[in-house]
N, C-alpha and C positions, 0 to 999 in steps of 0.2 A: 504494500500500500504506499502511495506518496505520501512524502511528509508534508505536512502543512507549514505556512510560513512561520508559524511560531516554533515549530519542531525545529526550524533549520536555524532559527536564531538562538535556540537553547542549545542546540548542538555546536554552533560556532563559538559560543562563550564558555563551553566546558574548559575545565583545567587541561593545558597540554601536558604530555608525559614529559619527564626531564629529558633534555638533549644527551645524545651520546657522541661521545669522541673516544677516539684510539690513541693511547699514548703508550709507545714500547708494545706494542702489540696486545696491550690489556685494553678492554673497554670499560669506560668510566662514564658515570651520568654525573651531568652537572645541572642543577635546578636553574630554570631561567627566571629571574628576578624582575623582568621587565618585559611587558607585551609588546612587540615592535609595532603592532597594528591598532595600538590604542589611539584614539582621538579624545580631544576634549570637544564636545559637542557643539557648544556656543561660545560666543566671545565673552559673555557675562560669566560662564564658568570659568574661562581663564583669567579673568579679572578677580574672582573669589580666591583661587589659587595663588595668585600672585600677591594678593594681599595677605594671605595666610602665612606665605613664606617670609614676608617682611617682617610680621608681628613676631613670629616664632625667632627670626635672626635677630631682631633687635632685643627681645626678651633673653636670649641667651647671652648676648654680648654683654648685656647688664648682669647677668650671672644670678637671675631670679627664676624662680619656679612658676608654672601655671598658677600654683594656689596663690603664691605672692602677688602675681598680676591680678589675680581675681580680687583680692582684698583691697588693692590699690584703685581699681576701677570699678568695683561694686558690681561686676559682671560674673556670672555664676561659672564654675568651672565647664560645666558641660557647654555652656555657650561658646567659651574660649577656646575649647578644643575643636568645637565646630567650625570656628572661624580660622584656627591655625592650620586645620586639615582642609581648607577650602570647600566646606559643605555648605555653608550659608554667607549669605551677604550681609555684613554689617551695616547697621544705620549710620547715619553721619554723627548721630550723639553718640553713638558707640565708639566710632573712630577718633572723635574728639576726646573722649575719655581715654583711650588707647595712647593718643598722642601725648597726652598730658603725663600719664604715667611713666612712658617710655622715653620720654623727653626728646622727641622727633617731632616735625611738623606732620600734618595730615597727608600732605603730597608724598611724603617718603615713602607710604605704603602702596604708592601706585608707580614706584620706580620701575619693576619688573615688567609690569604691564605695558608701559609705554616705550621700554627698550626696543630699538630696531634689531631685528632678527637677519643676520646677513647669510648670502648665498654667493657662491662663486661659480660661474659658468666658462668652461675652456673648452673651445671648438678643437676639433682633431687637428694635431701638429702645431697648436698654438701656445702649448705649454713654455714655462720659463725656465731655459737652461740656467742652473746655478752650479757654484762650486761647492764641493763637500770633500771629505777625506779622501774618498776613492777616485777623485777626478784625476789626481796625478797618476793613478795606474790605468788611465784610460777608459774609465767608467763615466759614462754620460749621464747625467742626473736631469730629468725634465719634470719640473714641479707643476703638478696638475691643478693647483688651488690651495689657497691658505685663507684662514680667518685667524685673526689675533684675538683680541679681548672678546669674549663671548660668555654667555649665561651657563654653559656646561663647565667652566674652569678647566677644560682640557683643551690642549692645542694638537691638531692633527695635520700631519703633512704627508701628502699622497704624492708618493713619485713613480714616475715610468723610469726604469733603469736599463740602458742597453750597453751590452758588451760587445766588442769586434775582435778581429784578429790583432787589433792593436792593444788589447786590453790584457790586463795582467791580474793575478789574482791578487786579494787584499784583505786578507782574514782577521783583521784587527782592530774592526768597529767596535766600539763599546761608549755607549751613552745611556742616560735616565731615559725611563719609560718602557713601553712595549712596541714591539713592531710585528707587523705581517707581511707575508710574501707570497705571491701567487706568481706562478712561472706562466709566460706567454709563449714562449719561443725559445728553443735550444735547451741545453741541457747542463746541469752544473752539481757537484757536490759541494753543499753548503755546510759551513761549521757551526755550530753552537756550543760553546762550552768545549766539552771533550767528546761532543757527539757529531756524526759527519750523516748528511742526509742527501740521499742522490734524488735531486728534483728534477722532474721532466713537466712538459705543459700540461696544465691542469692541477698540479701539485701545489701544496700550499704549506706554508710554516708560519706558526705564531709561537712568539717566545720572549722573554724577558730581555730587554736590549743592554741590560747591566753586564751580561756576561759576553765575554769576547765572540765575535761573529764576524762571518764574511764567506766568500766563495773560496773555497779550498781548491777546487778542481774545475776548471772550465772545460767541459765535456763536449760540448757541443755548440759552436758558434756560428752564426750570430745568436745573442741571446738576449731576450727581454722579459721584465718582470716588474710587476707592481710590488713597491714598498710602501708600507703605510706606517708611519711612526706617531706615536701619540705619547704625550707627557703633559705632566701638570702646567697650566697656565703661568704659574711663578717660577716655572724652572728655565733655564736656560736651553734646554734641549739637549 
């Protein structure tokens, strides 16, 4: 029997099983803490969440509890919890009470809501060639986009890296953050710490970039792969 619309909706919102990954031949399960398809239905809901985040941030900055803030504002614990979690829209009177107790102007609660969210579009072949440590070994780095200050607190640098007959190995990269590699063309034996990974088109490698890493053996050239590096926004990268 065909499912009704409500049945389909219920099925789509059921909890997904933990993701599987293979590490050193062993299958592990990693729980997903975020739904990549989740959306905030309305602009009003985004505003509620933004206000709640700001209230919580200012409260924690002062080092006070929700109970302390409740006493200072004469707002119930339940209401404050709903406000901080973006569940309800506080009235102007409530916002004024919060602003006096937290020592910030009412407009401070709307900061995240009014922040501009950036996007970078790069057409094929128009990435920016940049100099990195591997450039001296003949590695060509094409930066595919960059957003500096942002609301996530994380900087992500996506590169298209090309190695040719003029390239050499350079297995001594080491920097803060995490890195993800995805092979597009050619073959390489890639080192991470004391481990070697033979990589062909379609293979990927995700690792802690604080360990020494880099191409150990250029097996088949020309070679192209995506390198996506991410690190805390307050770090030099």
